[in-house]
C-alpha positions as a printed Julia matrix, in Angstrom:
249×3 Matrix{Float64}:
 101.57   -98.33  -229.81
 100.85   -96.17  -232.86
 102.57   -92.82  -233.3
 100.91   -89.52  -232.43
 100.73   -88.44  -236.07
  98.73   -91.53  -237.11
  95.71   -89.38  -237.91
  97.7    -87.32  -240.41
  99.18   -90.42  -242.05
  95.76   -92.01  -242.46
  94.16   -88.78  -243.62
  91.52   -89.02  -240.91
  88.86   -86.35  -241.28
  88.03   -84.04  -238.42
  84.63   -82.56  -237.55
  84.17   -78.92  -238.34
  84.33   -77.09  -235.03
  83.56   -73.39  -234.79
  84.6    -70.88  -232.16
  82.99   -67.62  -231.12
  84.86   -64.3   -231.05
  84.89   -64.45  -227.26
  86.46   -67.92  -227.37
  89.04   -66.74  -229.92
  89.9    -63.77  -227.69
  90.33   -66.04  -224.67
  92.52   -68.38  -226.73
  94.79   -65.54  -227.88
  95.08   -64.23  -224.31
  95.98   -67.7   -223.06
  98.63   -68.14  -225.75
 100.1    -64.7   -225.08
 100.41   -65.55  -221.38
 102.29   -68.73  -222.22
  99.64   -70.9   -220.63
  98.58   -74.25  -222.1
  95.43   -73.95  -224.19
  92.5    -76.38  -224.16
  93.89   -77.92  -227.37
  97.28   -78.38  -225.69
  95.64   -80.1   -222.73
  93.56   -82.33  -225.03
  96.67   -83.31  -227.0
  98.47   -84.22  -223.77
  95.47   -86.23  -222.61
  95.32   -88.09  -225.92
  99.01   -89.0   -225.73
  98.53   -90.4   -222.24
  95.5    -92.38  -223.42
  97.42   -93.82  -226.35
 100.05   -95.05  -223.91
  97.45   -97.25  -222.19
  95.52   -98.27  -225.29
  95.52  -101.4   -227.4
  94.04  -102.55  -230.69
  91.58  -105.27  -229.71
  90.56  -107.84  -232.37
  86.91  -108.66  -233.1
  85.23  -110.56  -235.91
  81.83  -109.4   -237.15
  80.09  -109.19  -240.53
  82.73  -111.45  -242.03
  85.51  -109.0   -241.25
  88.41  -108.96  -238.82
  88.19  -105.68  -236.93
  90.75  -103.88  -234.8
  89.19  -101.5   -232.31
  91.34   -99.17  -230.26
  90.29   -99.47  -226.63
  91.65   -97.61  -223.64
  91.6    -99.06  -220.16
  89.21   -96.96  -218.1
  87.16   -97.31  -214.95
  83.4    -96.77  -214.75
  84.15   -93.4   -213.14
  86.21   -92.24  -216.12
  85.2    -91.58  -219.72
  83.26   -94.7   -220.65
  83.38   -94.07  -224.41
  86.81   -95.6   -224.9
  85.96   -99.24  -224.27
  83.71  -101.88  -225.83
  81.35  -102.98  -223.06
  79.29  -106.19  -222.86
  76.2   -104.63  -224.46
  78.27  -103.43  -227.42
  79.44  -106.94  -228.21
  75.91  -108.29  -227.74
  74.43  -105.69  -230.11
  77.07  -106.51  -232.72
  76.2   -110.2   -232.42
  72.53  -109.3   -232.84
  73.2   -107.32  -236.02
  75.62  -109.92  -237.36
  72.95  -112.58  -236.88
  70.85  -111.02  -239.64
  68.05  -109.91  -237.33
  67.65  -106.63  -239.24
  67.77  -105.72  -242.91
  70.26  -102.85  -242.87
  71.13  -102.49  -246.55
  70.71   -98.82  -247.57
  69.01   -98.0   -244.27
  69.93   -94.69  -242.62
  71.14   -95.04  -239.05
  71.97   -92.45  -236.39
  74.03   -93.82  -233.53
  74.01   -91.91  -230.25
  76.92   -92.27  -227.84
  78.9    -94.3   -230.36
  82.0    -94.55  -228.13
  84.56   -96.75  -229.87
  82.2    -97.03  -232.84
  82.07  -100.81  -233.0
  78.27  -101.09  -233.35
  78.07   -98.41  -236.04
  81.02   -99.99  -237.82
  79.28  -103.38  -237.94
  76.08  -101.74  -239.21
  78.09   -99.96  -241.89
  79.77  -103.21  -242.95
  76.28  -104.69  -243.34
  75.31  -102.03  -245.88
  73.77   -99.26  -243.78
  74.34   -95.53  -244.21
  75.55   -94.7   -240.69
  76.18   -91.46  -238.84
  78.08   -92.07  -235.59
  77.92   -89.36  -232.92
  79.44   -88.69  -229.54
  81.03   -85.97  -227.44
  83.96   -84.01  -228.84
  86.56   -85.52  -226.52
  86.11   -89.07  -227.83
  85.87   -88.23  -231.54
  89.59   -88.67  -232.2
  89.43   -92.34  -231.21
  86.02   -92.89  -232.8
  87.24   -91.46  -236.11
  90.35   -93.62  -236.14
  88.36   -96.79  -235.44
  85.83   -95.98  -238.15
  88.49   -95.22  -240.75
  90.54   -98.28  -239.85
  87.65  -100.75  -240.17
  85.21   -99.56  -242.86
  87.16   -99.65  -246.09
  84.97  -100.76  -248.99
  81.64  -100.16  -247.25
  78.59   -99.56  -249.42
  78.16   -96.14  -247.76
  80.96   -94.06  -246.26
  80.16   -93.71  -242.54
  80.11   -90.22  -241.03
  81.35   -89.12  -237.62
  79.87   -86.02  -235.99
  79.92   -84.32  -232.62
  76.62   -84.4   -230.74
  75.82   -83.4   -227.18
  72.36   -84.63  -226.23
  69.84   -81.82  -226.13
  72.09   -79.3   -227.9
  72.59   -78.27  -231.52
  70.0    -80.73  -232.79
  69.03   -78.49  -235.7
  72.15   -79.77  -237.51
  70.44   -83.16  -237.74
  66.76   -82.21  -237.86
  66.53   -82.04  -241.66
  67.48   -85.71  -241.95
  65.19   -88.72  -241.71
  66.6    -91.85  -240.08
  65.3    -95.38  -240.43
  66.98   -96.31  -237.15
  68.28   -94.48  -234.1
  70.49   -96.79  -232.07
  72.41   -96.63  -228.83
  74.37   -99.04  -226.67
  74.78   -98.66  -222.91
  73.72   -95.02  -223.13
  71.28   -95.03  -220.19
  74.06   -95.51  -217.64
  73.95   -91.92  -216.34
  70.47   -91.2   -215.02
  71.05   -87.43  -214.95
  71.23   -87.52  -218.78
  67.99   -89.46  -219.34
  65.83   -86.42  -220.11
  68.34   -84.94  -222.57
  68.73   -88.33  -224.24
  64.99   -88.85  -224.66
  64.54   -85.28  -225.89
  67.25   -85.89  -228.49
  65.66   -89.13  -229.68
  62.26   -87.45  -229.9
  63.57   -84.48  -231.88
  65.56   -86.57  -234.36
  63.09   -89.4   -234.93
  60.14   -89.61  -237.3
  56.99   -91.75  -237.02
  58.66   -94.5   -239.07
  61.97   -94.44  -237.14
  62.82   -97.57  -235.19
  64.64   -96.76  -231.96
  66.85   -99.64  -230.81
  68.58   -99.38  -227.44
  70.76  -102.11  -225.99
  72.08  -102.07  -222.44
  73.58  -104.27  -219.78
  71.06  -104.56  -216.9
  73.11  -103.19  -214.01
  70.39  -101.46  -212.0
  66.81  -102.62  -212.71
  65.25   -99.7   -210.83
  67.14   -97.15  -212.91
  66.3    -98.96  -216.14
  62.63   -99.01  -215.13
  62.64   -95.25  -214.51
  64.17   -94.65  -217.93
  61.55   -96.77  -219.68
  58.74   -95.01  -217.8
  60.11   -91.66  -218.92
  60.57   -92.87  -222.5
  57.0    -94.19  -222.67
  55.59   -90.69  -222.31
  56.49   -90.16  -225.98
  57.26   -93.65  -227.31
  55.64   -97.07  -227.46
  57.86  -100.01  -226.5
  57.04  -102.36  -229.35
  59.52  -105.12  -228.58
  62.04  -106.1   -225.94
  64.17  -109.15  -225.37
  67.26  -110.49  -223.68
  70.16  -111.16  -226.03
  73.27  -112.81  -224.61
  74.19  -110.72  -221.54
  72.26  -107.61  -222.6
  68.7   -106.36  -222.94
  67.47  -104.93  -226.22
  64.29  -102.97  -226.71
  62.67  -101.24  -229.66
  60.55   -98.11  -229.42
  58.56   -96.0   -231.87
  57.12   -92.54  -231.46
  53.53   -92.4   -230.27
  51.32   -91.23  -233.12
  49.43   -88.04  -232.44
  45.74   -88.71  -232.24
């Protein structure tokens, strides 16, 4: 197990997080009362997660990778483990199916970061995003495995449907996601996010493990209100489909 100050030793960057005056006031009140703050609770949670984590070896893009994974159940935070679709998507990229050199990629729900890491190793300019609570592990995995990449990968916080203006001035060649349609209650926010951050030329590539065909069908029907499904296939144990925004007529 790696020590708690690994991030400091590696010089891992942290996303810039801002707080409102109301949040600062609440934080000061909590500290004054001697109660644990949200940061304290997060630090405790991270220590517990490190205790049940391991560095799992993978080989993609001609590199030996070590990805920190944490044993979780499907009811817990799913962003700490490489799932079947993640490995399948990495195999797909590693097989040379896409020309990624100098392409800009936005990854949604990056989780452990393995797919974005492989894309970065293959020459892409990658921005990996996920919820704040998983960024510490995502950042460590990215820093540990992307030395010498053509473009330095970026890690940013992104909650689907919120704060999208921080990304709206950028143009991405690809928007990718792996096993991100698992929670049906997030489908609308996910599709809204993809729509807002894509351009007519953007290729949207989503890879998932087909657990519930009826749920997957409902997602695709919702997606097709704004996107054309231009290609779909089965790859290893996963399904991969490509979508592009419907041109305004």
